[in-house]
N, C-alpha and C positions, 0 to 999 in steps of 0.2 A: 930198212932201218930197224934196229933192234928195239924190242919192247923195253920200257923202263922197268927196273927191278921192282918186285912186289915187296912192300913194306911188311915185315913180319915182327911180331912181338913175342916175348916169352909167354908160354901157356896158350899159344895160338890154338883156338878150337878147330877140330877137324870138320870136314864137310859133313861127315856122318852125324857129328854132334849138332851142327847147325840144323840139319834136316830133322833130327829128333826134337829140337826146340820147336820147329814149325809144326810138326805133327802133334806135339803136346798142345800147342796153341789151338789147333783144330779140335782136339778132344775137349779142352776146357771151354771153348766157344760153344760147342754142341751141348755140353753138360749144362752150361749156364742158360742157354736158350731153352733147354728142356725144363729146367727148374723154373724158369720164368713162366712158361706156359702152364705148368702144373699149379704154381701158386695162383696164377690168374684164374684158372678154372675152379680152384678150390675156394679162394677168398674173394676174387673179384677186385674191387677197389681196395687199396690204391695200386695194386700190382700191374694194372694196365698202364701205369706211369713209370714202370721200371726203366724204360729207355732214358728218362730224364736223369735218373741217378747215374746211369752209365756215362752219359754225356758230361754231367757235372764232375764225375770222378776224373774223366779224361782231360777236361779243359780247366777245371777250377781246383782240382785236388780233392783228396779224400776227406779232409775236414769239412769243407763246404758241402760236399755231397752227402756225407753222413748226417750232418746237422739238418740239411733240408729233408732227407729221408725220414728222420725221426719226427720232424714236424708234420710230415705227411702221413704219419702213423704206420710206416713200414715196421715189420718185425726187426728188432735189433740184430737177431741172429741172421736174418736174410741180408740185411745191410752189411753185416760183418763179412759174410761170404762174398757178396757182390763187389764190395770195395776191394777186397783182397784179390779176387780172381780177375777183376778188370785190370788192375796193375800188372798181375802176372801175365795175362794175355798180351798186353802191350809189350812187355819184356820179351816174351816168347816169339813174337812176330818181328819186332823192330830191331832187337839185338842182332839176329842173324843178318838182317839187311844192312845194319851199320857195319858189321864185321866185313862183309863182302865189299861194301863201299870203301872201307878203310884199307883193305888189302889191295884194291884196285883204285888207286887214288884218283885217276882220271874219271872214274865212274861216280864219284860222290855227287857232283853237281847234277848229273843225269838223274840220280835217285831223287834229288830234291834238296831244297834249302833246309828242310826239317832235320835231316841227318847232319847236315853241316852245322846247324845251330846246336844240336845235341853235342856234337864233337867239341864245339867251343866252350859250352857250359861245363862239360866234363873236364876239359883241360884246365879250366879256371879253378876247379876244386882238387885236381889231381895231386898237386904238391902237398896239400894239407892232409889228404887221406892216405897217401902212399906210405908214409913212415909207420902207420899203424895197421896196414894190411886189412885183414878180415874185420878186426875190431873197429877200425876206422869206417869201414862200410856200414857196419851195424849201427854205429852212432849217427852216421850220415843219414840213414833212412829213418831211424827212430826219432831223431830230433831234426826234422827237415827245415830248410830255409827256402826262400823263393827259388824256383826253378830246380828244386832238388826232389829226390824221390827214388823209387826202385829202378826206373828206366835209366836215369842219369847215373845212378849208383852202379848199375850193371856195366855201363860203358866205362866208368872209372875203373871198375875191376878189370876189365879187358885192357885198358891202357896201362895199368900198373902190373900186368902180367899174371893175374890170378887165373887159375883154371876156370873155364866157363861154368862147369857144373857147381863148383864151390861158390862162385859168385852168385849163381841163381839161388842156391840154397840159402846163402847168407842174406841176400836182399829180400827174399820171400819171408824168411823167418822174422827179420826185423820189421817188415811191413805188417805182418800179422800181429806182432806185439804192439806196434804203434796204433793200428786200427782198433785193437781191443781196448787200449787205454783211452783213445778218443771216444769210442762208443760209450764206454762206462762213464767217462767224465761228463759228456754232453747229456746223456740220459739222466744222470744225477742232477745236473744243473737245470735241465728242463723241468724236472719234477719239483725242484726247490724254488726256482724263480723263472717262469716262462718268459717274462719280459727281458731279463738279463740274458737268457739263452738266445732270444731273438736278436738282441743287440750284438752279441758275439757273432752270430751267423751273418748278419748284415755286414759287420766289420770284415769278416773273412772274404765275402764276395767283393767288397770294396777294394781290399788288398789285391785280390786276384785280378780284378779289372784294371786297377792301377798298374799292376805289373805288366799286363798285356799292352796297355797304352804306352808305358815307358819304353818297352822293347820295340814297339812299332815306331815311335818317334825317333828313337836312336837309330833304327835301321834306315829310316828315311834320311836322317842327317848323314849317315855314312855313305849312302848312295849319292847324295848331293855333293859330298866332298870328292867322291871318285869320278863324278861326271866331268867331262872335258868342258872347258869354257869356250865361248863362241870363237875366240881368237886363236885357239889352239889348232895347230895343224898336225899332220902325221909326223912321226919321228923320222929323222934322217935315215936314209937307207945305208946299211953297212956295206962297205966294199971290201 
């Protein structure tokens, strides 16, 4: 039996480009770990809690992570670097995995539901971003909505045919601008009114948790709709 044709898109990144992304991910991971250790040895508390900021960035988004970090008395410059590089590392590792899964469609489910969900989210925004190209990606990252950010933006860039390197530069630059604006705003708000800053932070966490619960309930409902009823039998055999 012949293998199914591999889906290819304009601007398809080469294997060498994807390997370079992964190697860059290794480099930034090692650099971040080194900086973390140095800051912990130099300053001590709160840098022993850096892992919390990394997890918050990955699961709740940069706004919640940066707000929590500033309340924990992390240096704004350290938080700025950490939030930006965490998003960058996610892109450098997950984007190549997604591209390989997309090229070999039968392998997407093997890689996991995470890549499949990223694909669906990116497709839902593709038509709105595609007419504007690079500018659309910049706006998409700088002014994020739920389930958006550099990782989804990089996949949208792939789906609309932008070169992988251009996409990486675009989403990274936009993310750096967005993080800088948020750090500056939250630092100012925290100095001006700590109570209001805390309310904003709690609201961000509530929105993030609500988004996770909404997605989880919707996934359960979809599975329930797809599940066969007790009276259903196997489909008739084709002759």
